C-alpha atoms as an extended CHARMM CRD file, in Angstrom:
* protein
*
       295  EXT
         1         1  MET       CA              0.0000000000        0.0000000000        0.0000000000  PROA      1               0.0000000000
         2         2  PRO       CA              1.3400000000        3.5070000000       -0.8110000000  PROA      2               0.0000000000
         3         3  ASN       CA              2.3850000000        5.5770000000        2.1590000000  PROA      3               0.0000000000
         4         4  THR       CA              0.4640000000        8.6360000000        3.3070000000  PROA      4               0.0000000000
         5         5  ARG       CA              2.8320000000       11.0370000000        1.5730000000  PROA      5               0.0000000000
         6         6  GLN       CA              2.3350000000        9.3800000000       -1.8250000000  PROA      6               0.0000000000
         7         7  ILE       CA             -1.4510000000        9.3260000000       -1.3890000000  PROA      7               0.0000000000
         8         8  LYS       CA             -1.4320000000       13.0110000000       -0.4060000000  PROA      8               0.0000000000
         9         9  GLN       CA              0.5190000000       13.8690000000       -3.5540000000  PROA      9               0.0000000000
        10        10  ARG       CA             -1.9950000000       11.9920000000       -5.6880000000  PROA      10              0.0000000000
        11        11  MET       CA             -4.8660000000       13.8180000000       -3.9650000000  PROA      11              0.0000000000
        12        12  ASN       CA             -3.2690000000       17.1860000000       -4.6910000000  PROA      12              0.0000000000
        13        13  SER       CA             -2.6680000000       16.2060000000       -8.3100000000  PROA      13              0.0000000000
        14        14  VAL       CA             -6.2730000000       15.0600000000       -8.8230000000  PROA      14              0.0000000000
        15        15  SER       CA             -7.5530000000       18.1900000000       -7.0780000000  PROA      15              0.0000000000
        16        16  ASN       CA             -5.5550000000       20.4100000000       -9.4390000000  PROA      16              0.0000000000
        17        17  THR       CA             -6.9080000000       18.4780000000      -12.4270000000  PROA      17              0.0000000000
        18        18  SER       CA            -10.4370000000       18.9020000000      -11.0860000000  PROA      18              0.0000000000
        19        19  ARG       CA            -10.0150000000       22.6650000000      -10.8900000000  PROA      19              0.0000000000
        20        20  ILE       CA             -8.7850000000       22.7570000000      -14.5040000000  PROA      20              0.0000000000
        21        21  THR       CA            -11.6660000000       20.6440000000      -15.8470000000  PROA      21              0.0000000000
        22        22  SER       CA            -14.1660000000       22.7170000000      -13.8660000000  PROA      22              0.0000000000
        23        23  ALA       CA            -12.8080000000       25.9170000000      -15.4300000000  PROA      23              0.0000000000
        24        24  MET       CA            -12.8920000000       24.3320000000      -18.8920000000  PROA      24              0.0000000000
        25        25  GLU       CA            -16.5160000000       23.3350000000      -18.3110000000  PROA      25              0.0000000000
        26        26  LEU       CA            -17.4610000000       26.9300000000      -17.5010000000  PROA      26              0.0000000000
        27        27  ILE       CA            -15.6290000000       28.2580000000      -20.5630000000  PROA      27              0.0000000000
        28        28  ALA       CA            -17.2260000000       25.6640000000      -22.8590000000  PROA      28              0.0000000000
        29        29  GLY       CA            -20.6580000000       26.4680000000      -21.4140000000  PROA      29              0.0000000000
        30        30  ALA       CA            -20.2630000000       30.1740000000      -22.1650000000  PROA      30              0.0000000000
        31        31  LYS       CA            -19.0580000000       29.4370000000      -25.6920000000  PROA      31              0.0000000000
        32        32  MET       CA            -21.8900000000       26.9630000000      -26.2350000000  PROA      32              0.0000000000
        33        33  ARG       CA            -24.5320000000       29.5590000000      -25.3570000000  PROA      33              0.0000000000
        34        34  ARG       CA            -22.9480000000       32.0280000000      -27.7730000000  PROA      34              0.0000000000
        35        35  ALA       CA            -22.7690000000       29.3720000000      -30.5120000000  PROA      35              0.0000000000
        36        36  GLN       CA            -26.4220000000       28.4700000000      -29.9500000000  PROA      36              0.0000000000
        37        37  GLN       CA            -27.3610000000       32.1260000000      -30.2810000000  PROA      37              0.0000000000
        38        38  ARG       CA            -25.5750000000       32.3350000000      -33.6310000000  PROA      38              0.0000000000
        39        39  VAL       CA            -27.5120000000       29.2930000000      -34.8750000000  PROA      39              0.0000000000
        40        40  VAL       CA            -30.8080000000       30.9110000000      -33.8430000000  PROA      40              0.0000000000
        41        41  GLU       CA            -29.8900000000       34.2330000000      -35.4550000000  PROA      41              0.0000000000
        42        42  SER       CA            -29.1110000000       32.5660000000      -38.7930000000  PROA      42              0.0000000000
        43        43  ARG       CA            -32.5150000000       30.8930000000      -39.0730000000  PROA      43              0.0000000000
        44        44  PRO       CA            -34.6240000000       33.8640000000      -40.3280000000  PROA      44              0.0000000000
        45        45  TYR       CA            -32.3000000000       34.3570000000      -43.3110000000  PROA      45              0.0000000000
        46        46  SER       CA            -32.3460000000       30.6280000000      -44.0140000000  PROA      46              0.0000000000
        47        47  ALA       CA            -36.1470000000       30.4480000000      -43.7960000000  PROA      47              0.0000000000
        48        48  LYS       CA            -36.6910000000       33.4090000000      -46.1410000000  PROA      48              0.0000000000
        49        49  LEU       CA            -34.1700000000       32.0750000000      -48.6560000000  PROA      49              0.0000000000
        50        50  LEU       CA            -35.9240000000       28.7020000000      -48.7070000000  PROA      50              0.0000000000
        51        51  GLU       CA            -39.2640000000       30.4650000000      -49.1800000000  PROA      51              0.0000000000
        52        52  VAL       CA            -38.0290000000       32.3650000000      -52.2360000000  PROA      52              0.0000000000
        53        53  LEU       CA            -36.3380000000       29.2830000000      -53.7080000000  PROA      53              0.0000000000
        54        54  THR       CA            -39.5350000000       27.2950000000      -53.2500000000  PROA      54              0.0000000000
        55        55  ASP       CA            -41.4040000000       29.8440000000      -55.3300000000  PROA      55              0.0000000000
        56        56  LEU       CA            -38.6020000000       30.0760000000      -57.9000000000  PROA      56              0.0000000000
        57        57  THR       CA            -38.3680000000       26.3410000000      -58.6010000000  PROA      57              0.0000000000
        58        58  SER       CA            -42.1350000000       26.0970000000      -58.9540000000  PROA      58              0.0000000000
        59        59  SER       CA            -42.2780000000       29.1630000000      -61.2550000000  PROA      59              0.0000000000
        60        60  GLY       CA            -39.7210000000       28.0010000000      -63.8230000000  PROA      60              0.0000000000
        61        61  SER       CA            -41.0540000000       27.7080000000      -67.3410000000  PROA      61              0.0000000000
        62        62  SER       CA            -38.6730000000       24.8640000000      -68.1890000000  PROA      62              0.0000000000
        63        63  GLY       CA            -37.7780000000       21.6740000000      -66.3470000000  PROA      63              0.0000000000
        64        64  VAL       CA            -36.1510000000       22.0470000000      -62.9620000000  PROA      64              0.0000000000
        65        65  ASP       CA            -32.9170000000       20.4110000000      -64.1620000000  PROA      65              0.0000000000
        66        66  ASP       CA            -32.5780000000       23.0630000000      -66.8660000000  PROA      66              0.0000000000
        67        67  LEU       CA            -32.8920000000       26.0410000000      -64.5140000000  PROA      67              0.0000000000
        68        68  HSD       CA            -29.3720000000       25.8410000000      -63.0670000000  PROA      68              0.0000000000
        69        69  PRO       CA            -26.3630000000       23.4530000000      -63.0930000000  PROA      69              0.0000000000
        70        70  PHE       CA            -26.7260000000       22.9570000000      -59.3130000000  PROA      70              0.0000000000
        71        71  LEU       CA            -30.1190000000       21.3150000000      -59.9480000000  PROA      71              0.0000000000
        72        72  GLU       CA            -28.8650000000       19.0300000000      -62.7170000000  PROA      72              0.0000000000
        73        73  LYS       CA            -28.5700000000       15.3320000000      -61.9710000000  PROA      73              0.0000000000
        74        74  ARG       CA            -25.8380000000       13.4820000000      -63.8410000000  PROA      74              0.0000000000
        75        75  GLU       CA            -23.9420000000       10.2330000000      -63.7850000000  PROA      75              0.0000000000
        76        76  VAL       CA            -21.8520000000        9.9820000000      -60.6260000000  PROA      76              0.0000000000
        77        77  LYS       CA            -18.1530000000        9.4360000000      -61.2460000000  PROA      77              0.0000000000
        78        78  LYS       CA            -16.6180000000       11.4300000000      -58.3830000000  PROA      78              0.0000000000
        79        79  THR       CA            -17.9640000000       12.4000000000      -54.9490000000  PROA      79              0.0000000000
        80        80  VAL       CA            -16.6320000000       14.9680000000      -52.4960000000  PROA      80              0.0000000000
        81        81  VAL       CA            -17.3590000000       15.0440000000      -48.7620000000  PROA      81              0.0000000000
        82        82  ILE       CA            -17.0020000000       18.2920000000      -46.8220000000  PROA      82              0.0000000000
        83        83  HSD       CA            -15.9040000000       16.8310000000      -43.5110000000  PROA      83              0.0000000000
        84        84  PHE       CA            -16.4830000000       19.0990000000      -40.5010000000  PROA      84              0.0000000000
        85        85  THR       CA            -14.6740000000       18.2670000000      -37.2610000000  PROA      85              0.0000000000
        86        86  PRO       CA            -13.3220000000       20.3010000000      -34.3290000000  PROA      86              0.0000000000
        87        87  ASP       CA             -9.7110000000       21.4610000000      -34.3160000000  PROA      87              0.0000000000
        88        88  ARG       CA             -9.2430000000       20.2510000000      -30.7330000000  PROA      88              0.0000000000
        89        89  GLY       CA            -10.0390000000       17.2280000000      -28.6310000000  PROA      89              0.0000000000
        90        90  LEU       CA            -11.4350000000       16.9030000000      -25.0920000000  PROA      90              0.0000000000
        91        91  CYS       CA            -14.9940000000       16.7570000000      -26.4220000000  PROA      91              0.0000000000
        92        92  GLY       CA            -15.9640000000       13.1810000000      -25.6590000000  PROA      92              0.0000000000
        93        93  GLY       CA            -16.7580000000       10.9200000000      -28.5850000000  PROA      93              0.0000000000
        94        94  LEU       CA            -17.7100000000       13.7250000000      -30.9900000000  PROA      94              0.0000000000
        95        95  ASN       CA            -14.5900000000       13.5030000000      -33.1600000000  PROA      95              0.0000000000
        96        96  SER       CA            -14.6320000000        9.7130000000      -33.3880000000  PROA      96              0.0000000000
        97        97  ASN       CA            -18.3520000000        9.6970000000      -34.2870000000  PROA      97              0.0000000000
        98        98  LEU       CA            -17.8560000000       12.2390000000      -37.0910000000  PROA      98              0.0000000000
        99        99  ASN       CA            -14.8150000000       10.4090000000      -38.4620000000  PROA      99              0.0000000000
       100       100  LYS       CA            -16.6570000000        7.0930000000      -38.2990000000  PROA      100             0.0000000000
       101       101  LYS       CA            -19.6060000000        8.5680000000      -40.2260000000  PROA      101             0.0000000000
       102       102  ALA       CA            -17.3530000000        9.9170000000      -42.9820000000  PROA      102             0.0000000000
       103       103  LEU       CA            -15.3330000000        6.7130000000      -43.2710000000  PROA      103             0.0000000000
       104       104  GLU       CA            -18.4640000000        4.5710000000      -43.3760000000  PROA      104             0.0000000000
       105       105  PHE       CA            -19.8390000000        6.6220000000      -46.2710000000  PROA      105             0.0000000000
       106       106  ALA       CA            -16.5520000000        6.4660000000      -48.2160000000  PROA      106             0.0000000000
       107       107  THR       CA            -16.2790000000        2.7100000000      -47.6490000000  PROA      107             0.0000000000
       108       108  ASN       CA            -19.7840000000        2.0130000000      -48.9340000000  PROA      108             0.0000000000
       109       109  GLU       CA            -19.4190000000        4.1660000000      -52.0600000000  PROA      109             0.0000000000
       110       110  VAL       CA            -18.6310000000        2.4380000000      -55.3500000000  PROA      110             0.0000000000
       111       111  ASN       CA            -17.2230000000        5.5570000000      -56.9940000000  PROA      111             0.0000000000
       112       112  PRO       CA            -14.0960000000        7.4370000000      -55.7930000000  PROA      112             0.0000000000
       113       113  VAL       CA            -14.5840000000        9.7290000000      -52.7900000000  PROA      113             0.0000000000
       114       114  SER       CA            -12.3410000000       12.6380000000      -51.8520000000  PROA      114             0.0000000000
       115       115  PHE       CA            -12.5160000000       14.8690000000      -48.7750000000  PROA      115             0.0000000000
       116       116  PHE       CA            -12.4170000000       18.5690000000      -48.0780000000  PROA      116             0.0000000000
       117       117  ASN       CA            -11.5220000000       18.6120000000      -44.3760000000  PROA      117             0.0000000000
       118       118  VAL       CA            -12.6610000000       21.5190000000      -42.2250000000  PROA      118             0.0000000000
       119       119  GLY       CA            -10.9350000000       20.8720000000      -38.8990000000  PROA      119             0.0000000000
       120       120  LYS       CA             -7.6730000000       19.2870000000      -37.7250000000  PROA      120             0.0000000000
       121       121  LYS       CA             -9.1670000000       16.1270000000      -36.2480000000  PROA      121             0.0000000000
       122       122  GLY       CA            -10.8460000000       15.1440000000      -39.5060000000  PROA      122             0.0000000000
       123       123  ARG       CA             -7.7570000000       15.9970000000      -41.5530000000  PROA      123             0.0000000000
       124       124  ASP       CA             -5.5230000000       13.8630000000      -39.3380000000  PROA      124             0.0000000000
       125       125  PHE       CA             -7.9720000000       10.9590000000      -39.4380000000  PROA      125             0.0000000000
       126       126  ILE       CA             -8.3730000000       10.9970000000      -43.2320000000  PROA      126             0.0000000000
       127       127  SER       CA             -4.6000000000       11.3520000000      -43.7040000000  PROA      127             0.0000000000
       128       128  ARG       CA             -3.9140000000        8.3020000000      -41.5530000000  PROA      128             0.0000000000
       129       129  ARG       CA             -6.3710000000        6.2930000000      -43.6610000000  PROA      129             0.0000000000
       130       130  GLU       CA             -4.5410000000        7.4920000000      -46.8050000000  PROA      130             0.0000000000
       131       131  LEU       CA             -7.7810000000        8.6430000000      -48.4400000000  PROA      131             0.0000000000
       132       132  GLU       CA             -7.8010000000       11.3380000000      -51.1190000000  PROA      132             0.0000000000
       133       133  ILE       CA             -7.8770000000       14.9170000000      -49.8010000000  PROA      133             0.0000000000
       134       134  MET       CA             -8.8690000000       17.6860000000      -52.2140000000  PROA      134             0.0000000000
       135       135  GLY       CA             -8.4780000000       20.5040000000      -49.7080000000  PROA      135             0.0000000000
       136       136  GLU       CA             -8.4120000000       21.4760000000      -46.0750000000  PROA      136             0.0000000000
       137       137  GLN       CA             -9.1790000000       24.4240000000      -43.8550000000  PROA      137             0.0000000000
       138       138  ILE       CA             -8.1640000000       24.4720000000      -40.2080000000  PROA      138             0.0000000000
       139       139  ASP       CA             -8.0000000000       26.9610000000      -37.3400000000  PROA      139             0.0000000000
       140       140  ASN       CA            -11.4420000000       28.4210000000      -38.0520000000  PROA      140             0.0000000000
       141       141  GLY       CA            -11.8880000000       29.4930000000      -34.4430000000  PROA      141             0.0000000000
       142       142  ASP       CA            -14.7880000000       28.8520000000      -32.1140000000  PROA      142             0.0000000000
       143       143  PHE       CA            -17.1590000000       31.1400000000      -34.0240000000  PROA      143             0.0000000000
       144       144  PRO       CA            -16.6090000000       30.8580000000      -37.8000000000  PROA      144             0.0000000000
       145       145  THR       CA            -18.0310000000       33.4910000000      -40.1300000000  PROA      145             0.0000000000
       146       146  PRO       CA            -19.3140000000       33.0980000000      -43.7170000000  PROA      146             0.0000000000
       147       147  GLU       CA            -16.0980000000       34.7460000000      -44.9070000000  PROA      147             0.0000000000
       148       148  ASP       CA            -14.0280000000       32.0910000000      -43.1230000000  PROA      148             0.0000000000
       149       149  LEU       CA            -15.8010000000       29.3930000000      -45.1320000000  PROA      149             0.0000000000
       150       150  GLY       CA            -15.7290000000       31.2080000000      -48.4710000000  PROA      150             0.0000000000
       151       151  ASN       CA            -12.8180000000       29.1190000000      -49.7140000000  PROA      151             0.0000000000
       152       152  VAL       CA            -14.7110000000       25.8820000000      -49.0150000000  PROA      152             0.0000000000
       153       153  SER       CA            -17.9260000000       26.8780000000      -50.7780000000  PROA      153             0.0000000000
       154       154  SER       CA            -16.2110000000       28.4680000000      -53.7890000000  PROA      154             0.0000000000
       155       155  LYS       CA            -13.9640000000       25.4250000000      -54.2940000000  PROA      155             0.0000000000
       156       156  VAL       CA            -16.7290000000       22.7950000000      -54.2670000000  PROA      156             0.0000000000
       157       157  MET       CA            -19.1070000000       24.9210000000      -56.3780000000  PROA      157             0.0000000000
       158       158  GLN       CA            -16.4740000000       25.5860000000      -59.0210000000  PROA      158             0.0000000000
       159       159  ASP       CA            -15.4500000000       21.9280000000      -59.1670000000  PROA      159             0.0000000000
       160       160  TYR       CA            -19.0940000000       20.9290000000      -59.5330000000  PROA      160             0.0000000000
       161       161  ILE       CA            -19.7040000000       23.4000000000      -62.3530000000  PROA      161             0.0000000000
       162       162  ASP       CA            -16.4960000000       22.2920000000      -64.1060000000  PROA      162             0.0000000000
       163       163  GLY       CA            -17.6780000000       18.6820000000      -63.9860000000  PROA      163             0.0000000000
       164       164  SER       CA            -14.7340000000       17.3440000000      -61.9790000000  PROA      164             0.0000000000
       165       165  VAL       CA            -17.1570000000       16.5480000000      -59.1420000000  PROA      165             0.0000000000
       166       166  ASP       CA            -20.6070000000       15.0170000000      -59.5850000000  PROA      166             0.0000000000
       167       167  ARG       CA            -21.8830000000       14.9750000000      -55.9860000000  PROA      167             0.0000000000
       168       168  VAL       CA            -21.0710000000       16.8830000000      -52.8170000000  PROA      168             0.0000000000
       169       169  PHE       CA            -21.9990000000       15.7740000000      -49.2950000000  PROA      169             0.0000000000
       170       170  ILE       CA            -21.5610000000       17.3820000000      -45.8860000000  PROA      170             0.0000000000
       171       171  VAL       CA            -20.6780000000       15.5290000000      -42.6890000000  PROA      171             0.0000000000
       172       172  TYR       CA            -21.1390000000       17.5710000000      -39.5270000000  PROA      172             0.0000000000
       173       173  ALA       CA            -22.4180000000       17.3070000000      -35.9550000000  PROA      173             0.0000000000
       174       174  LYS       CA            -26.0720000000       18.2990000000      -35.6820000000  PROA      174             0.0000000000
       175       175  PHE       CA            -26.8300000000       20.0710000000      -32.4180000000  PROA      175             0.0000000000
       176       176  VAL       CA            -29.9300000000       18.4870000000      -30.8480000000  PROA      176             0.0000000000
       177       177  ASN       CA            -29.5390000000       19.6190000000      -27.2530000000  PROA      177             0.0000000000
       178       178  THR       CA            -26.8530000000       20.0240000000      -24.6220000000  PROA      178             0.0000000000
       179       179  ALA       CA            -26.4890000000       16.2890000000      -24.1130000000  PROA      179             0.0000000000
       180       180  VAL       CA            -27.0710000000       15.0440000000      -27.6790000000  PROA      180             0.0000000000
       181       181  GLN       CA            -25.0890000000       15.8120000000      -30.8290000000  PROA      181             0.0000000000
       182       182  THR       CA            -25.5990000000       13.4560000000      -33.7650000000  PROA      182             0.0000000000
       183       183  PRO       CA            -23.3160000000       13.0290000000      -36.8090000000  PROA      183             0.0000000000
       184       184  GLU       CA            -25.2340000000       14.0900000000      -39.9100000000  PROA      184             0.0000000000
       185       185  LEU       CA            -24.5930000000       13.2020000000      -43.5570000000  PROA      185             0.0000000000
       186       186  ARG       CA            -26.4530000000       15.3470000000      -46.0870000000  PROA      186             0.0000000000
       187       187  GLN       CA            -26.2670000000       15.8460000000      -49.8400000000  PROA      187             0.0000000000
       188       188  LEU       CA            -25.3460000000       19.3900000000      -50.8250000000  PROA      188             0.0000000000
       189       189  LEU       CA            -24.9960000000       19.1060000000      -54.6190000000  PROA      189             0.0000000000
       190       190  PRO       CA            -26.8990000000       18.4600000000      -56.8050000000  PROA      190             0.0000000000
       191       191  ILE       CA            -29.6360000000       20.2950000000      -54.9590000000  PROA      191             0.0000000000
       192       192  GLU       CA            -32.8610000000       18.3600000000      -54.6470000000  PROA      192             0.0000000000
       193       193  PRO       CA            -35.9020000000       20.6110000000      -55.2870000000  PROA      193             0.0000000000
       194       194  SER       CA            -37.6630000000       18.7310000000      -52.4790000000  PROA      194             0.0000000000
       195       195  GLN       CA            -35.3500000000       20.5940000000      -50.0750000000  PROA      195             0.0000000000
       196       196  PHE       CA            -37.2620000000       23.7670000000      -50.9210000000  PROA      196             0.0000000000
       197       197  THR       CA            -40.7140000000       22.2750000000      -50.2940000000  PROA      197             0.0000000000
       198       198  VAL       CA            -42.4550000000       23.8650000000      -47.3420000000  PROA      198             0.0000000000
       199       199  ASP       CA            -44.1090000000       21.4360000000      -44.9710000000  PROA      199             0.0000000000
       200       200  SER       CA            -47.8690000000       21.8310000000      -45.2520000000  PROA      200             0.0000000000
       201       201  ASP       CA            -48.2350000000       21.2660000000      -41.4990000000  PROA      201             0.0000000000
       202       202  THR       CA            -46.1330000000       24.2880000000      -40.5640000000  PROA      202             0.0000000000
       203       203  GLU       CA            -47.6830000000       27.6160000000      -39.6280000000  PROA      203             0.0000000000
       204       204  ASP       CA            -46.0300000000       29.4380000000      -42.5320000000  PROA      204             0.0000000000
       205       205  ALA       CA            -47.2060000000       26.9640000000      -45.1770000000  PROA      205             0.0000000000
       206       206  GLY       CA            -50.0620000000       29.1830000000      -46.2670000000  PROA      206             0.0000000000
       207       207  ASN       CA            -48.1680000000       32.4520000000      -45.8890000000  PROA      207             0.0000000000
       208       208  ILE       CA            -45.6840000000       32.1580000000      -48.7700000000  PROA      208             0.0000000000
       209       209  ALA       CA            -45.6650000000       35.4660000000      -50.5900000000  PROA      209             0.0000000000
       210       210  SER       CA            -46.2000000000       35.8360000000      -54.3200000000  PROA      210             0.0000000000
       211       211  TYR       CA            -43.1170000000       37.2100000000      -56.1040000000  PROA      211             0.0000000000
       212       212  GLU       CA            -42.3980000000       38.7290000000      -59.4850000000  PROA      212             0.0000000000
       213       213  TYR       CA            -38.8460000000       38.2260000000      -60.7650000000  PROA      213             0.0000000000
       214       214  GLU       CA            -36.7890000000       40.5060000000      -62.9840000000  PROA      214             0.0000000000
       215       215  PRO       CA            -35.2650000000       39.9550000000      -65.4710000000  PROA      215             0.0000000000
       216       216  ASP       CA            -36.4000000000       36.2950000000      -65.2770000000  PROA      216             0.0000000000
       217       217  VAL       CA            -36.6030000000       33.2640000000      -62.9900000000  PROA      217             0.0000000000
       218       218  GLU       CA            -33.4110000000       31.6730000000      -64.3100000000  PROA      218             0.0000000000
       219       219  SER       CA            -31.3150000000       34.7860000000      -63.6150000000  PROA      219             0.0000000000
       220       220  VAL       CA            -32.5840000000       35.2040000000      -60.0730000000  PROA      220             0.0000000000
       221       221  LEU       CA            -32.1770000000       31.5010000000      -59.3900000000  PROA      221             0.0000000000
       222       222  GLY       CA            -28.6230000000       31.6760000000      -60.6960000000  PROA      222             0.0000000000
       223       223  SER       CA            -27.8690000000       34.3460000000      -58.0950000000  PROA      223             0.0000000000
       224       224  LEU       CA            -29.6350000000       32.6960000000      -55.1630000000  PROA      224             0.0000000000
       225       225  LEU       CA            -28.5440000000       29.0630000000      -55.5050000000  PROA      225             0.0000000000
       226       226  PRO       CA            -24.8560000000       29.8320000000      -54.7900000000  PROA      226             0.0000000000
       227       227  ARG       CA            -26.0330000000       31.7660000000      -51.7180000000  PROA      227             0.0000000000
       228       228  TYR       CA            -28.0630000000       28.7190000000      -50.7040000000  PROA      228             0.0000000000
       229       229  VAL       CA            -24.9950000000       26.4460000000      -50.9510000000  PROA      229             0.0000000000
       230       230  GLU       CA            -22.9420000000       28.9290000000      -48.9290000000  PROA      230             0.0000000000
       231       231  MET       CA            -25.7240000000       29.1270000000      -46.3480000000  PROA      231             0.0000000000
       232       232  GLN       CA            -25.8850000000       25.3360000000      -46.0080000000  PROA      232             0.0000000000
       233       233  ILE       CA            -22.1180000000       25.1390000000      -45.4310000000  PROA      233             0.0000000000
       234       234  TYR       CA            -22.2120000000       28.0010000000      -42.9380000000  PROA      234             0.0000000000
       235       235  GLN       CA            -25.1820000000       26.4680000000      -41.1220000000  PROA      235             0.0000000000
       236       236  ALA       CA            -23.2920000000       23.1660000000      -40.8360000000  PROA      236             0.0000000000
       237       237  ALA       CA            -20.3040000000       25.0330000000      -39.3870000000  PROA      237             0.0000000000
       238       238  LEU       CA            -22.5330000000       26.7230000000      -36.7940000000  PROA      238             0.0000000000
       239       239  GLU       CA            -24.1610000000       23.4350000000      -35.8170000000  PROA      239             0.0000000000
       240       240  ASN       CA            -20.7500000000       21.8030000000      -35.5610000000  PROA      240             0.0000000000
       241       241  ALA       CA            -19.3810000000       24.6190000000      -33.3810000000  PROA      241             0.0000000000
       242       242  ALA       CA            -22.3430000000       24.4490000000      -31.0010000000  PROA      242             0.0000000000
       243       243  SER       CA            -22.0250000000       20.6540000000      -30.8260000000  PROA      243             0.0000000000
       244       244  GLU       CA            -18.2950000000       20.8850000000      -30.0910000000  PROA      244             0.0000000000
       245       245  GLN       CA            -18.7240000000       23.2640000000      -27.1600000000  PROA      245             0.0000000000
       246       246  SER       CA            -21.6640000000       21.2980000000      -25.7960000000  PROA      246             0.0000000000
       247       247  ALA       CA            -19.7760000000       17.9970000000      -25.9980000000  PROA      247             0.0000000000
       248       248  ARG       CA            -16.7180000000       19.5680000000      -24.3580000000  PROA      248             0.0000000000
       249       249  MET       CA            -18.8140000000       21.0290000000      -21.5450000000  PROA      249             0.0000000000
       250       250  VAL       CA            -20.4030000000       17.6410000000      -20.8310000000  PROA      250             0.0000000000
       251       251  ALA       CA            -17.0330000000       15.8480000000      -21.0490000000  PROA      251             0.0000000000
       252       252  MET       CA            -15.3890000000       18.2960000000      -18.6410000000  PROA      252             0.0000000000
       253       253  ARG       CA            -18.3230000000       18.0100000000      -16.2250000000  PROA      253             0.0000000000
       254       254  GLN       CA            -17.9640000000       14.2400000000      -16.2440000000  PROA      254             0.0000000000
       255       255  ALA       CA            -14.2070000000       14.5720000000      -15.7340000000  PROA      255             0.0000000000
       256       256  THR       CA            -14.7650000000       16.9130000000      -12.7830000000  PROA      256             0.0000000000
       257       257  ASP       CA            -17.2730000000       14.4830000000      -11.2250000000  PROA      257             0.0000000000
       258       258  ALA       CA            -14.8760000000       11.5700000000      -11.7550000000  PROA      258             0.0000000000
       259       259  ALA       CA            -12.0710000000       13.5710000000      -10.1120000000  PROA      259             0.0000000000
       260       260  GLY       CA            -14.3090000000       14.2620000000       -7.1280000000  PROA      260             0.0000000000
       261       261  GLU       CA            -15.0660000000       10.5640000000       -6.7350000000  PROA      261             0.0000000000
       262       262  MET       CA            -11.3680000000        9.7410000000       -7.0490000000  PROA      262             0.0000000000
       263       263  ILE       CA            -10.5150000000       12.2630000000       -4.3220000000  PROA      263             0.0000000000
       264       264  GLU       CA            -13.0620000000       10.6330000000       -2.0290000000  PROA      264             0.0000000000
       265       265  ASP       CA            -11.5400000000        7.1930000000       -2.6630000000  PROA      265             0.0000000000
       266       266  LEU       CA             -8.0240000000        8.5490000000       -2.1250000000  PROA      266             0.0000000000
       267       267  ASN       CA             -9.1140000000       10.2660000000        1.0690000000  PROA      267             0.0000000000
       268       268  LEU       CA            -10.4750000000        6.9740000000        2.3760000000  PROA      268             0.0000000000
       269       269  GLU       CA             -7.2640000000        5.2140000000        1.3760000000  PROA      269             0.0000000000
       270       270  TYR       CA             -5.2580000000        7.9810000000        3.0530000000  PROA      270             0.0000000000
       271       271  ASN       CA             -7.1990000000        7.5770000000        6.3040000000  PROA      271             0.0000000000
       272       272  LYS       CA             -6.6920000000        3.8080000000        6.1960000000  PROA      272             0.0000000000
       273       273  ALA       CA             -2.9570000000        4.1900000000        5.5770000000  PROA      273             0.0000000000
       274       274  ARG       CA             -2.6900000000        6.7840000000        8.3530000000  PROA      274             0.0000000000
       275       275  GLN       CA             -4.5960000000        4.5560000000       10.7590000000  PROA      275             0.0000000000
       276       276  GLU       CA             -2.3690000000        1.6320000000        9.8080000000  PROA      276             0.0000000000
       277       277  THR       CA              0.7220000000        3.7390000000       10.4830000000  PROA      277             0.0000000000
       278       278  ILE       CA             -0.5980000000        4.8420000000       13.8680000000  PROA      278             0.0000000000
       279       279  THR       CA             -1.5310000000        1.2690000000       14.7760000000  PROA      279             0.0000000000
       280       280  SER       CA              1.9270000000        0.0460000000       13.7480000000  PROA      280             0.0000000000
       281       281  GLU       CA              3.6050000000        2.7270000000       15.8660000000  PROA      281             0.0000000000
       282       282  LEU       CA              1.4210000000        1.8570000000       18.8790000000  PROA      282             0.0000000000
       283       283  LEU       CA              2.2650000000       -1.8110000000       18.5100000000  PROA      283             0.0000000000
       284       284  ASP       CA              5.9460000000       -0.9410000000       18.4290000000  PROA      284             0.0000000000
       285       285  LEU       CA              5.5630000000        1.1140000000       21.6210000000  PROA      285             0.0000000000
       286       286  VAL       CA              3.5980000000       -1.6340000000       23.3670000000  PROA      286             0.0000000000
       287       287  GLY       CA              6.1360000000       -4.2030000000       22.2360000000  PROA      287             0.0000000000
       288       288  GLY       CA              8.9960000000       -2.0500000000       23.5310000000  PROA      288             0.0000000000
       289       289  VAL       CA              7.3020000000       -1.5170000000       26.8930000000  PROA      289             0.0000000000
       290       290  ALA       CA              6.6380000000       -5.2620000000       27.2010000000  PROA      290             0.0000000000
       291       291  ALA       CA             10.2550000000       -6.0340000000       26.4100000000  PROA      291             0.0000000000
       292       292  LEU       CA             11.4620000000       -3.6130000000       29.1040000000  PROA      292             0.0000000000
       293       293  GLU       CA              9.0940000000       -5.1230000000       31.6670000000  PROA      293             0.0000000000
       294       294  ASN       CA             10.3540000000       -8.6420000000       30.9040000000  PROA      294             0.0000000000
       295       295  GLU       CA             13.9000000000       -7.5510000000       31.6190000000  PROA      295             0.0000000000
């Protein structure tokens, strides 16, 4: 059994770790609330854009596939996955779940799959698996802006228009609540017109405004669809950021609780070791006294 000095050192070490994880939990909680607020603030723009695109795709005089290249379905020869992951660890199983989702998709695909990694953890994972990487963007910070992601959206859109890419998917962590963040895989390009369909059960289903477009539907759609792709990528980044901070807050809370339990166990072990030392010293004294009396 370790002596009391060694146990005391371990208790101090665990106590220091507990203070660090507690501080990290508070920081992650503050960042999570700010990230959640950014997600909420982006929703009105997203909702209005979807409303206009719904009307545009239903107003086109020609077939939907002919309105814009982003709506055109073609034979799939090459697929790209925009792989969102955090730049740092200490967020529970979030990174491993996102990497597992991306790898599972690439493994099940018949056609070649390349990755555009947004985040260090995803880049490192894909590199170790020796999968094709078409680009990467790291160090986006805790609160990415649309400008930070401009390189990602412009790259995948240009490659899709050029024909070097036939499908684009996004893998990111969808923020459900503080305790739940689920890895999400969603097709970004080609855009399915069904994505613009407003649910008839929602309150706004009957409130879609009637628009007149100048110079024509195709021109307006050509301007809005790139904004829609950029918005989807930015929305995924916001969801991923909120999920990261939430997962880190929960992980640090669990680490703090585990440290507290460990301190209690060490304190009990310390008391036992101390009692054993005292008992041993008393026995030595009693034995010494008995030896003197026998003389």
